[in-house]
PDB file of N, CA, C and O in Angstrom:
ATOM      1  N   MET A   1      85.195  89.311 107.526  1.00  0.00           N
ATOM      2  CA  MET A   1      85.604  90.548 107.130  1.00  0.00           C
ATOM      3  C   MET A   1      87.236  90.326 107.136  1.00  0.00           C
ATOM      4  O   MET A   1      87.823  89.692 108.013  1.00  0.00           O
ATOM      5  N   THR A   2      87.856  90.946 106.030  1.00  0.00           N
ATOM      6  CA  THR A   2      89.278  90.957 106.383  1.00  0.00           C
ATOM      7  C   THR A   2      89.810  92.156 106.894  1.00  0.00           C
ATOM      8  O   THR A   2      89.518  93.273 106.465  1.00  0.00           O
ATOM      9  N   GLU A   3      90.723  91.880 107.963  1.00  0.00           N
ATOM     10  CA  GLU A   3      91.446  93.095 108.642  1.00  0.00           C
ATOM     11  C   GLU A   3      92.564  93.657 107.730  1.00  0.00           C
ATOM     12  O   GLU A   3      93.387  92.914 107.197  1.00  0.00           O
ATOM     13  N   VAL A   4      92.559  95.032 107.571  1.00  0.00           N
ATOM     14  CA  VAL A   4      93.708  95.579 106.745  1.00  0.00           C
ATOM     15  C   VAL A   4      94.850  95.795 107.578  1.00  0.00           C
ATOM     16  O   VAL A   4      94.777  96.622 108.487  1.00  0.00           O
ATOM     17  N   LYS A   5      95.844  95.178 107.382  1.00  0.00           N
ATOM     18  CA  LYS A   5      97.012  95.291 108.273  1.00  0.00           C
ATOM     19  C   LYS A   5      97.768  96.863 107.739  1.00  0.00           C
ATOM     20  O   LYS A   5      97.842  97.280 106.583  1.00  0.00           O
ATOM     21  N   PRO A   6      98.196  97.425 108.817  1.00  0.00           N
ATOM     22  CA  PRO A   6      98.903  98.696 108.406  1.00  0.00           C
ATOM     23  C   PRO A   6     100.071  98.416 107.713  1.00  0.00           C
ATOM     24  O   PRO A   6     100.670  97.375 107.982  1.00  0.00           O
ATOM     25  N   GLN A   7     100.520  99.218 106.813  1.00  0.00           N
ATOM     26  CA  GLN A   7     101.671  99.050 106.122  1.00  0.00           C
ATOM     27  C   GLN A   7     103.003  99.164 106.698  1.00  0.00           C
ATOM     28  O   GLN A   7     103.246 100.252 107.221  1.00  0.00           O
ATOM     29  N   PRO A   8     104.011  98.193 106.720  1.00  0.00           N
ATOM     30  CA  PRO A   8     105.165  98.408 107.296  1.00  0.00           C
ATOM     31  C   PRO A   8     105.733  99.598 106.690  1.00  0.00           C
ATOM     32  O   PRO A   8     105.379 100.060 105.606  1.00  0.00           O
ATOM     33  N   LYS A   9     106.904 100.211 107.680  1.00  0.00           N
ATOM     34  CA  LYS A   9     107.518 101.350 107.139  1.00  0.00           C
ATOM     35  C   LYS A   9     108.559 100.689 105.910  1.00  0.00           C
ATOM     36  O   LYS A   9     109.231  99.658 105.902  1.00  0.00           O
ATOM     37  N   VAL A  10     108.398 101.588 105.062  1.00  0.00           N
ATOM     38  CA  VAL A  10     109.351 101.285 103.908  1.00  0.00           C
ATOM     39  C   VAL A  10     110.305 102.445 103.512  1.00  0.00           C
ATOM     40  O   VAL A  10     109.931 103.586 103.240  1.00  0.00           O
ATOM     41  N   ILE A  11     111.657 101.978 103.517  1.00  0.00           N
ATOM     42  CA  ILE A  11     112.745 103.129 103.166  1.00  0.00           C
ATOM     43  C   ILE A  11     113.435 102.524 101.966  1.00  0.00           C
ATOM     44  O   ILE A  11     113.695 101.327 101.845  1.00  0.00           O
ATOM     45  N   VAL A  12     113.703 103.472 101.095  1.00  0.00           N
ATOM     46  CA  VAL A  12     114.389 103.158  99.887  1.00  0.00           C
ATOM     47  C   VAL A  12     115.619 103.953 100.084  1.00  0.00           C
ATOM     48  O   VAL A  12     115.517 105.136 100.410  1.00  0.00           O
ATOM     49  N   PHE A  13     116.791 103.391  99.908  1.00  0.00           N
ATOM     50  CA  PHE A  13     118.120 103.770  99.950  1.00  0.00           C
ATOM     51  C   PHE A  13     118.563 103.902  98.541  1.00  0.00           C
ATOM     52  O   PHE A  13     118.963 102.873  97.996  1.00  0.00           O
ATOM     53  N   SER A  14     118.554 105.070  97.829  1.00  0.00           N
ATOM     54  CA  SER A  14     118.805 105.084  96.407  1.00  0.00           C
ATOM     55  C   SER A  14     119.725 106.246  96.103  1.00  0.00           C
ATOM     56  O   SER A  14     120.081 107.021  96.991  1.00  0.00           O
ATOM     57  N   THR A  15     120.166 106.377  94.655  1.00  0.00           N
ATOM     58  CA  THR A  15     120.764 107.470  94.028  1.00  0.00           C
ATOM     59  C   THR A  15     119.996 107.809  93.057  1.00  0.00           C
ATOM     60  O   THR A  15     119.242 106.967  92.569  1.00  0.00           O
ATOM     61  N   PRO A  16     120.033 109.118  92.578  1.00  0.00           N
ATOM     62  CA  PRO A  16     119.281 109.790  91.420  1.00  0.00           C
ATOM     63  C   PRO A  16     119.669 108.992  90.108  1.00  0.00           C
ATOM     64  O   PRO A  16     118.804 108.865  89.241  1.00  0.00           O
ATOM     65  N   THR A  17     120.845 108.484  89.934  1.00  0.00           N
ATOM     66  CA  THR A  17     121.168 107.895  88.624  1.00  0.00           C
ATOM     67  C   THR A  17     120.941 106.338  88.656  1.00  0.00           C
ATOM     68  O   THR A  17     121.229 105.675  87.660  1.00  0.00           O
ATOM     69  N   CYS A  18     120.475 105.799  89.684  1.00  0.00           N
ATOM     70  CA  CYS A  18     120.316 104.482  89.705  1.00  0.00           C
ATOM     71  C   CYS A  18     118.768 103.885  88.866  1.00  0.00           C
ATOM     72  O   CYS A  18     117.645 104.302  89.152  1.00  0.00           O
ATOM     73  N   SER A  19     119.013 103.035  88.007  1.00  0.00           N
ATOM     74  CA  SER A  19     117.832 102.733  87.351  1.00  0.00           C
ATOM     75  C   SER A  19     116.905 101.816  88.072  1.00  0.00           C
ATOM     76  O   SER A  19     115.678 101.902  88.026  1.00  0.00           O
ATOM     77  N   PHE A  20     117.617 100.889  88.773  1.00  0.00           N
ATOM     78  CA  PHE A  20     116.696  99.972  89.643  1.00  0.00           C
ATOM     79  C   PHE A  20     116.089 100.703  90.819  1.00  0.00           C
ATOM     80  O   PHE A  20     115.005 100.350  91.282  1.00  0.00           O
ATOM     81  N   CYS A  21     116.831 101.793  91.343  1.00  0.00           N
ATOM     82  CA  CYS A  21     116.186 102.483  92.483  1.00  0.00           C
ATOM     83  C   CYS A  21     114.876 103.247  91.820  1.00  0.00           C
ATOM     84  O   CYS A  21     113.824 103.326  92.454  1.00  0.00           O
ATOM     85  N   ASN A  22     115.008 103.732  90.661  1.00  0.00           N
ATOM     86  CA  ASN A  22     113.924 104.573  90.118  1.00  0.00           C
ATOM     87  C   ASN A  22     112.686 103.536  89.540  1.00  0.00           C
ATOM     88  O   ASN A  22     111.540 103.933  89.331  1.00  0.00           O
ATOM     89  N   MET A  23     113.127 102.192  89.332  1.00  0.00           N
ATOM     90  CA  MET A  23     112.072 101.324  89.105  1.00  0.00           C
ATOM     91  C   MET A  23     111.367 101.066  90.217  1.00  0.00           C
ATOM     92  O   MET A  23     110.139 101.146  90.196  1.00  0.00           O
ATOM     93  N   ALA A  24     112.089 100.703  91.401  1.00  0.00           N
ATOM     94  CA  ALA A  24     111.478 100.375  92.737  1.00  0.00           C
ATOM     95  C   ALA A  24     110.678 101.503  93.084  1.00  0.00           C
ATOM     96  O   ALA A  24     109.527 101.229  93.424  1.00  0.00           O
ATOM     97  N   LYS A  25     111.015 102.734  93.080  1.00  0.00           N
ATOM     98  CA  LYS A  25     110.253 103.925  93.557  1.00  0.00           C
ATOM     99  C   LYS A  25     108.953 104.094  92.754  1.00  0.00           C
ATOM    100  O   LYS A  25     107.902 104.447  93.290  1.00  0.00           O
ATOM    101  N   SER A  26     109.084 103.802  91.327  1.00  0.00           N
ATOM    102  CA  SER A  26     107.865 103.937  90.609  1.00  0.00           C
ATOM    103  C   SER A  26     106.918 102.800  90.771  1.00  0.00           C
ATOM    104  O   SER A  26     105.696 102.951  90.751  1.00  0.00           O
ATOM    105  N   TYR A  27     107.560 101.578  90.941  1.00  0.00           N
ATOM    106  CA  TYR A  27     106.753 100.434  91.298  1.00  0.00           C
ATOM    107  C   TYR A  27     106.018 100.699  92.697  1.00  0.00           C
ATOM    108  O   TYR A  27     104.840 100.346  92.771  1.00  0.00           O
ATOM    109  N   PHE A  28     106.582 101.253  93.738  1.00  0.00           N
ATOM    110  CA  PHE A  28     105.838 101.476  94.968  1.00  0.00           C
ATOM    111  C   PHE A  28     104.718 102.673  94.823  1.00  0.00           C
ATOM    112  O   PHE A  28     103.722 102.712  95.545  1.00  0.00           O
ATOM    113  N   ARG A  29     105.004 103.650  93.798  1.00  0.00           N
ATOM    114  CA  ARG A  29     103.952 104.516  93.745  1.00  0.00           C
ATOM    115  C   ARG A  29     102.918 104.117  92.995  1.00  0.00           C
ATOM    116  O   ARG A  29     101.785 104.486  93.305  1.00  0.00           O
ATOM    117  N   GLU A  30     103.166 103.188  91.735  1.00  0.00           N
ATOM    118  CA  GLU A  30     102.061 102.307  91.252  1.00  0.00           C
ATOM    119  C   GLU A  30     101.191 101.672  92.091  1.00  0.00           C
ATOM    120  O   GLU A  30      99.970 101.775  91.973  1.00  0.00           O
ATOM    121  N   LYS A  31     101.782 100.966  93.004  1.00  0.00           N
ATOM    122  CA  LYS A  31     100.993 100.018  93.988  1.00  0.00           C
ATOM    123  C   LYS A  31     100.421 100.791  95.119  1.00  0.00           C
ATOM    124  O   LYS A  31      99.700 100.201  95.923  1.00  0.00           O
ATOM    125  N   GLY A  32     100.721 102.287  95.282  1.00  0.00           N
ATOM    126  CA  GLY A  32     100.181 102.914  96.333  1.00  0.00           C
ATOM    127  C   GLY A  32     100.764 102.687  97.830  1.00  0.00           C
ATOM    128  O   GLY A  32     100.134 102.910  98.864  1.00  0.00           O
ATOM    129  N   VAL A  33     102.132 102.186  97.737  1.00  0.00           N
ATOM    130  CA  VAL A  33     102.930 102.066  98.700  1.00  0.00           C
ATOM    131  C   VAL A  33     103.763 103.323  99.364  1.00  0.00           C
ATOM    132  O   VAL A  33     104.613 103.892  98.679  1.00  0.00           O
ATOM    133  N   LYS A  34     103.509 103.719 100.651  1.00  0.00           N
ATOM    134  CA  LYS A  34     104.175 104.918 100.943  1.00  0.00           C
ATOM    135  C   LYS A  34     105.569 104.588 101.376  1.00  0.00           C
ATOM    136  O   LYS A  34     105.754 103.634 102.132  1.00  0.00           O
ATOM    137  N   PHE A  35     106.596 105.346 100.926  1.00  0.00           N
ATOM    138  CA  PHE A  35     107.937 105.111 101.297  1.00  0.00           C
ATOM    139  C   PHE A  35     108.627 106.455 101.668  1.00  0.00           C
ATOM    140  O   PHE A  35     108.196 107.587 101.447  1.00  0.00           O
ATOM    141  N   THR A  36     109.756 106.105 102.261  1.00  0.00           N
ATOM    142  CA  THR A  36     110.734 107.297 102.497  1.00  0.00           C
ATOM    143  C   THR A  36     111.813 107.044 101.451  1.00  0.00           C
ATOM    144  O   THR A  36     112.284 105.909 101.378  1.00  0.00           O
ATOM    145  N   ASP A  37     112.223 107.959 100.673  1.00  0.00           N
ATOM    146  CA  ASP A  37     113.438 107.790  99.760  1.00  0.00           C
ATOM    147  C   ASP A  37     114.629 108.575 100.377  1.00  0.00           C
ATOM    148  O   ASP A  37     114.405 109.761 100.619  1.00  0.00           O
ATOM    149  N   ILE A  38     115.807 108.106 100.653  1.00  0.00           N
ATOM    150  CA  ILE A  38     116.869 108.595 101.082  1.00  0.00           C
ATOM    151  C   ILE A  38     118.023 108.470  99.971  1.00  0.00           C
ATOM    152  O   ILE A  38     118.371 107.382  99.511  1.00  0.00           O
ATOM    153  N   ASP A  39     118.570 109.684  99.598  1.00  0.00           N
ATOM    154  CA  ASP A  39     119.514 109.840  98.734  1.00  0.00           C
ATOM    155  C   ASP A  39     120.820 109.672  99.308  1.00  0.00           C
ATOM    156  O   ASP A  39     121.302 110.619  99.930  1.00  0.00           O
ATOM    157  N   VAL A  40     121.553 108.442  99.170  1.00  0.00           N
ATOM    158  CA  VAL A  40     122.839 108.276  99.731  1.00  0.00           C
ATOM    159  C   VAL A  40     123.948 108.964  99.097  1.00  0.00           C
ATOM    160  O   VAL A  40     125.040 109.110  99.647  1.00  0.00           O
ATOM    161  N   SER A  41     123.662 109.388  97.933  1.00  0.00           N
ATOM    162  CA  SER A  41     124.777 110.159  97.137  1.00  0.00           C
ATOM    163  C   SER A  41     124.899 111.495  97.775  1.00  0.00           C
ATOM    164  O   SER A  41     125.991 112.057  97.690  1.00  0.00           O
ATOM    165  N   ARG A  42     123.893 112.096  98.422  1.00  0.00           N
ATOM    166  CA  ARG A  42     123.995 113.434  99.098  1.00  0.00           C
ATOM    167  C   ARG A  42     124.337 113.411 100.611  1.00  0.00           C
ATOM    168  O   ARG A  42     124.786 114.359 101.255  1.00  0.00           O
ATOM    169  N   ASP A  43     124.023 112.063 101.108  1.00  0.00           N
ATOM    170  CA  ASP A  43     123.998 112.022 102.544  1.00  0.00           C
ATOM    171  C   ASP A  43     124.913 110.980 103.163  1.00  0.00           C
ATOM    172  O   ASP A  43     124.478 109.847 103.368  1.00  0.00           O
ATOM    173  N   PRO A  44     126.141 111.308 103.465  1.00  0.00           N
ATOM    174  CA  PRO A  44     127.217 110.145 103.715  1.00  0.00           C
ATOM    175  C   PRO A  44     126.830 109.275 105.148  1.00  0.00           C
ATOM    176  O   PRO A  44     127.289 108.161 105.398  1.00  0.00           O
ATOM    177  N   ALA A  45     126.003 109.938 105.918  1.00  0.00           N
ATOM    178  CA  ALA A  45     125.757 109.412 107.115  1.00  0.00           C
ATOM    179  C   ALA A  45     124.572 108.260 106.928  1.00  0.00           C
ATOM    180  O   ALA A  45     124.498 107.256 107.638  1.00  0.00           O
ATOM    181  N   ALA A  46     123.724 108.561 105.923  1.00  0.00           N
ATOM    182  CA  ALA A  46     122.940 107.599 105.452  1.00  0.00           C
ATOM    183  C   ALA A  46     123.343 106.541 104.665  1.00  0.00           C
ATOM    184  O   ALA A  46     122.762 105.456 104.651  1.00  0.00           O
ATOM    185  N   ALA A  47     124.387 106.836 103.964  1.00  0.00           N
ATOM    186  CA  ALA A  47     125.151 105.769 103.115  1.00  0.00           C
ATOM    187  C   ALA A  47     125.756 104.842 104.240  1.00  0.00           C
ATOM    188  O   ALA A  47     125.393 103.666 104.205  1.00  0.00           O
ATOM    189  N   ARG A  48     126.594 105.206 105.187  1.00  0.00           N
ATOM    190  CA  ARG A  48     127.074 104.528 106.171  1.00  0.00           C
ATOM    191  C   ARG A  48     125.792 103.654 106.855  1.00  0.00           C
ATOM    192  O   ARG A  48     125.880 102.432 106.974  1.00  0.00           O
ATOM    193  N   ASP A  49     124.744 104.311 107.238  1.00  0.00           N
ATOM    194  CA  ASP A  49     123.718 103.536 107.831  1.00  0.00           C
ATOM    195  C   ASP A  49     122.972 102.444 106.923  1.00  0.00           C
ATOM    196  O   ASP A  49     122.449 101.436 107.398  1.00  0.00           O
ATOM    197  N   MET A  50     122.986 102.754 105.617  1.00  0.00           N
ATOM    198  CA  MET A  50     122.696 101.668 104.506  1.00  0.00           C
ATOM    199  C   MET A  50     123.680 100.455 104.696  1.00  0.00           C
ATOM    200  O   MET A  50     123.236  99.331 104.929  1.00  0.00           O
ATOM    201  N   VAL A  51     124.997 100.703 104.594  1.00  0.00           N
ATOM    202  CA  VAL A  51     125.934  99.700 104.756  1.00  0.00           C
ATOM    203  C   VAL A  51     125.828  98.982 105.963  1.00  0.00           C
ATOM    204  O   VAL A  51     126.009  97.765 105.906  1.00  0.00           O
ATOM    205  N   ARG A  52     125.530  99.588 107.204  1.00  0.00           N
ATOM    206  CA  ARG A  52     125.351  98.979 108.367  1.00  0.00           C
ATOM    207  C   ARG A  52     124.367  97.963 108.304  1.00  0.00           C
ATOM    208  O   ARG A  52     124.622  96.810 108.651  1.00  0.00           O
ATOM    209  N   ARG A  53     123.106  98.366 107.827  1.00  0.00           N
ATOM    210  CA  ARG A  53     122.076  97.587 107.771  1.00  0.00           C
ATOM    211  C   ARG A  53     122.042  96.480 106.922  1.00  0.00           C
ATOM    212  O   ARG A  53     121.448  95.457 107.263  1.00  0.00           O
ATOM    213  N   SER A  54     122.670  96.587 105.752  1.00  0.00           N
ATOM    214  CA  SER A  54     122.588  95.604 104.548  1.00  0.00           C
ATOM    215  C   SER A  54     124.004  95.078 104.370  1.00  0.00           C
ATOM    216  O   SER A  54     124.069  94.009 103.764  1.00  0.00           O
ATOM    217  N   GLY A  55     125.142  95.608 104.773  1.00  0.00           N
ATOM    218  CA  GLY A  55     126.440  94.940 104.292  1.00  0.00           C
ATOM    219  C   GLY A  55     126.689  95.180 102.970  1.00  0.00           C
ATOM    220  O   GLY A  55     127.600  94.530 102.456  1.00  0.00           O
ATOM    221  N   GLN A  56     125.914  96.191 102.113  1.00  0.00           N
ATOM    222  CA  GLN A  56     126.215  96.268 100.809  1.00  0.00           C
ATOM    223  C   GLN A  56     126.382  97.783 100.531  1.00  0.00           C
ATOM    224  O   GLN A  56     125.830  98.626 101.238  1.00  0.00           O
ATOM    225  N   MET A  57     127.137  98.080  99.510  1.00  0.00           N
ATOM    226  CA  MET A  57     127.625  99.465  99.070  1.00  0.00           C
ATOM    227  C   MET A  57     126.390  99.775  97.822  1.00  0.00           C
ATOM    228  O   MET A  57     126.030 100.911  97.512  1.00  0.00           O
ATOM    229  N   GLY A  58     125.953  98.741  97.322  1.00  0.00           N
ATOM    230  CA  GLY A  58     125.135  99.052  95.882  1.00  0.00           C
ATOM    231  C   GLY A  58     123.715  99.442  96.363  1.00  0.00           C
ATOM    232  O   GLY A  58     123.204  99.061  97.416  1.00  0.00           O
ATOM    233  N   VAL A  59     123.211 100.173  95.536  1.00  0.00           N
ATOM    234  CA  VAL A  59     121.618 100.518  95.647  1.00  0.00           C
ATOM    235  C   VAL A  59     120.878 100.011  94.443  1.00  0.00           C
ATOM    236  O   VAL A  59     121.347  99.781  93.328  1.00  0.00           O
ATOM    237  N   PRO A  60     119.600  99.871  94.872  1.00  0.00           N
ATOM    238  CA  PRO A  60     118.848 100.186  96.044  1.00  0.00           C
ATOM    239  C   PRO A  60     119.006  99.228  97.099  1.00  0.00           C
ATOM    240  O   PRO A  60     119.279  98.055  96.843  1.00  0.00           O
ATOM    241  N   VAL A  61     118.837  99.690  98.374  1.00  0.00           N
ATOM    242  CA  VAL A  61     118.582  98.935  99.363  1.00  0.00           C
ATOM    243  C   VAL A  61     117.400  99.346  99.830  1.00  0.00           C
ATOM    244  O   VAL A  61     117.128 100.524 100.062  1.00  0.00           O
ATOM    245  N   ILE A  62     116.505  98.211 100.017  1.00  0.00           N
ATOM    246  CA  ILE A  62     115.009  98.591 100.532  1.00  0.00           C
ATOM    247  C   ILE A  62     114.743  97.980 101.911  1.00  0.00           C
ATOM    248  O   ILE A  62     114.807  96.762 102.076  1.00  0.00           O
ATOM    249  N   ASP A  63     114.427  98.880 102.960  1.00  0.00           N
ATOM    250  CA  ASP A  63     114.045  98.232 104.262  1.00  0.00           C
ATOM    251  C   ASP A  63     112.427  98.630 104.323  1.00  0.00           C
ATOM    252  O   ASP A  63     111.842  99.713 104.279  1.00  0.00           O
ATOM    253  N   ILE A  64     111.986  97.280 104.444  1.00  0.00           N
ATOM    254  CA  ILE A  64     110.662  97.017 104.816  1.00  0.00           C
ATOM    255  C   ILE A  64     110.277  96.450 106.029  1.00  0.00           C
ATOM    256  O   ILE A  64     110.307  95.226 106.152  1.00  0.00           O
ATOM    257  N   GLY A  65     109.860  97.295 107.095  1.00  0.00           N
ATOM    258  CA  GLY A  65     109.621  96.914 108.482  1.00  0.00           C
ATOM    259  C   GLY A  65     110.686  96.140 108.918  1.00  0.00           C
ATOM    260  O   GLY A  65     110.524  95.030 109.425  1.00  0.00           O
ATOM    261  N   GLY A  66     111.980  96.767 108.715  1.00  0.00           N
ATOM    262  CA  GLY A  66     113.295  96.231 109.269  1.00  0.00           C
ATOM    263  C   GLY A  66     113.891  95.017 108.612  1.00  0.00           C
ATOM    264  O   GLY A  66     114.943  94.531 109.026  1.00  0.00           O
ATOM    265  N   LYS A  67     113.207  94.511 107.560  1.00  0.00           N
ATOM    266  CA  LYS A  67     113.715  93.362 106.678  1.00  0.00           C
ATOM    267  C   LYS A  67     114.516  93.988 105.417  1.00  0.00           C
ATOM    268  O   LYS A  67     113.871  94.776 104.726  1.00  0.00           O
ATOM    269  N   ILE A  68     115.542  93.782 105.134  1.00  0.00           N
ATOM    270  CA  ILE A  68     116.344  94.259 104.223  1.00  0.00           C
ATOM    271  C   ILE A  68     116.381  93.460 102.826  1.00  0.00           C
ATOM    272  O   ILE A  68     116.703  92.277 102.718  1.00  0.00           O
ATOM    273  N   ILE A  69     116.006  94.287 101.809  1.00  0.00           N
ATOM    274  CA  ILE A  69     116.206  93.547 100.450  1.00  0.00           C
ATOM    275  C   ILE A  69     117.329  94.452  99.765  1.00  0.00           C
ATOM    276  O   ILE A  69     117.346  95.671  99.942  1.00  0.00           O
ATOM    277  N   VAL A  70     118.203  93.832  99.025  1.00  0.00           N
ATOM    278  CA  VAL A  70     119.199  94.492  98.307  1.00  0.00           C
ATOM    279  C   VAL A  70     118.658  94.283  96.799  1.00  0.00           C
ATOM    280  O   VAL A  70     118.328  93.188  96.342  1.00  0.00           O
ATOM    281  N   GLY A  71     118.624  95.448  96.134  1.00  0.00           N
ATOM    282  CA  GLY A  71     118.284  95.381  94.753  1.00  0.00           C
ATOM    283  C   GLY A  71     116.586  95.445  94.590  1.00  0.00           C
ATOM    284  O   GLY A  71     115.840  95.479  95.569  1.00  0.00           O
ATOM    285  N   PHE A  72     116.157  95.453  93.310  1.00  0.00           N
ATOM    286  CA  PHE A  72     114.764  95.579  93.281  1.00  0.00           C
ATOM    287  C   PHE A  72     114.191  94.175  92.962  1.00  0.00           C
ATOM    288  O   PHE A  72     113.973  93.763  91.822  1.00  0.00           O
ATOM    289  N   ASP A  73     113.986  93.528  94.047  1.00  0.00           N
ATOM    290  CA  ASP A  73     113.359  92.163  94.119  1.00  0.00           C
ATOM    291  C   ASP A  73     112.004  92.024  94.315  1.00  0.00           C
ATOM    292  O   ASP A  73     111.472  91.776  95.397  1.00  0.00           O
ATOM    293  N   ARG A  74     111.363  92.212  93.096  1.00  0.00           N
ATOM    294  CA  ARG A  74     109.703  92.497  93.271  1.00  0.00           C
ATOM    295  C   ARG A  74     109.075  91.308  93.976  1.00  0.00           C
ATOM    296  O   ARG A  74     108.238  91.496  94.859  1.00  0.00           O
ATOM    297  N   PRO A  75     109.503  89.933  93.565  1.00  0.00           N
ATOM    298  CA  PRO A  75     108.923  88.962  94.516  1.00  0.00           C
ATOM    299  C   PRO A  75     108.872  89.084  96.098  1.00  0.00           C
ATOM    300  O   PRO A  75     107.883  88.978  96.823  1.00  0.00           O
ATOM    301  N   LYS A  76     110.241  89.343  96.460  1.00  0.00           N
ATOM    302  CA  LYS A  76     110.374  89.590  97.925  1.00  0.00           C
ATOM    303  C   LYS A  76     109.584  90.842  98.399  1.00  0.00           C
ATOM    304  O   LYS A  76     108.999  90.840  99.482  1.00  0.00           O
ATOM    305  N   ILE A  77     109.582  91.999  97.495  1.00  0.00           N
ATOM    306  CA  ILE A  77     108.854  93.013  97.919  1.00  0.00           C
ATOM    307  C   ILE A  77     107.627  92.811  98.042  1.00  0.00           C
ATOM    308  O   ILE A  77     107.154  93.294  99.070  1.00  0.00           O
ATOM    309  N   ASN A  78     106.691  92.100  97.164  1.00  0.00           N
ATOM    310  CA  ASN A  78     105.516  91.577  97.284  1.00  0.00           C
ATOM    311  C   ASN A  78     105.088  90.893  98.421  1.00  0.00           C
ATOM    312  O   ASN A  78     104.064  91.152  99.053  1.00  0.00           O
ATOM    313  N   ALA A  79     106.057  89.834  98.718  1.00  0.00           N
ATOM    314  CA  ALA A  79     105.721  89.001  99.802  1.00  0.00           C
ATOM    315  C   ALA A  79     105.821  89.741 101.213  1.00  0.00           C
ATOM    316  O   ALA A  79     105.082  89.419 102.144  1.00  0.00           O
ATOM    317  N   LEU A  80     106.677  90.645 101.307  1.00  0.00           N
ATOM    318  CA  LEU A  80     106.966  91.422 102.436  1.00  0.00           C
ATOM    319  C   LEU A  80     105.728  92.491 102.884  1.00  0.00           C
ATOM    320  O   LEU A  80     105.431  92.871 104.017  1.00  0.00           O
ATOM    321  N   LEU A  81     105.143  92.821 101.635  1.00  0.00           N
ATOM    322  CA  LEU A  81     104.164  94.018 101.546  1.00  0.00           C
ATOM    323  C   LEU A  81     102.788  93.259 101.569  1.00  0.00           C
ATOM    324  O   LEU A  81     101.782  93.833 101.985  1.00  0.00           O
ATOM    325  N   GLY A  82     102.756  91.984 101.124  1.00  0.00           N
ATOM    326  CA  GLY A  82     101.363  91.297 100.853  1.00  0.00           C
ATOM    327  C   GLY A  82     100.723  91.821  99.735  1.00  0.00           C
ATOM    328  O   GLY A  82      99.517  92.045  99.839  1.00  0.00           O
ATOM    329  N   ILE A  83     101.359  92.091  98.558  1.00  0.00           N
ATOM    330  CA  ILE A  83     100.743  92.717  97.451  1.00  0.00           C
ATOM    331  C   ILE A  83     101.220  91.673  96.341  1.00  0.00           C
ATOM    332  O   ILE A  83     102.148  90.871  96.445  1.00  0.00           O
ATOM    333  N   ARG A  84     100.330  91.880  95.205  1.00  0.00           N
ATOM    334  CA  ARG A  84     100.635  90.958  93.986  1.00  0.00           C
ATOM    335  C   ARG A  84     101.075  92.085  92.871  1.00  0.00           C
ATOM    336  O   ARG A  84     101.401  91.736  91.737  1.00  0.00           O
TER     337      ARG A  84
END
């Protein structure tokens, strides 16, 4: 019997106008991945946190269980979440 691993915590740092952010969020919804969306355009503290975690100003920054992905990198996302 295969054991279902709990999904790691997923945080998406994004802005409303970022097309890659929106692509990443709809990808997560399509795959049934729960995530927290943080709009860094409205929250300067979150923007600083994102830069501290990733060293990047650009969005999206995706945190999957503490591992940082900059941009919508589907192969990396799939590998970290164990999905296809």
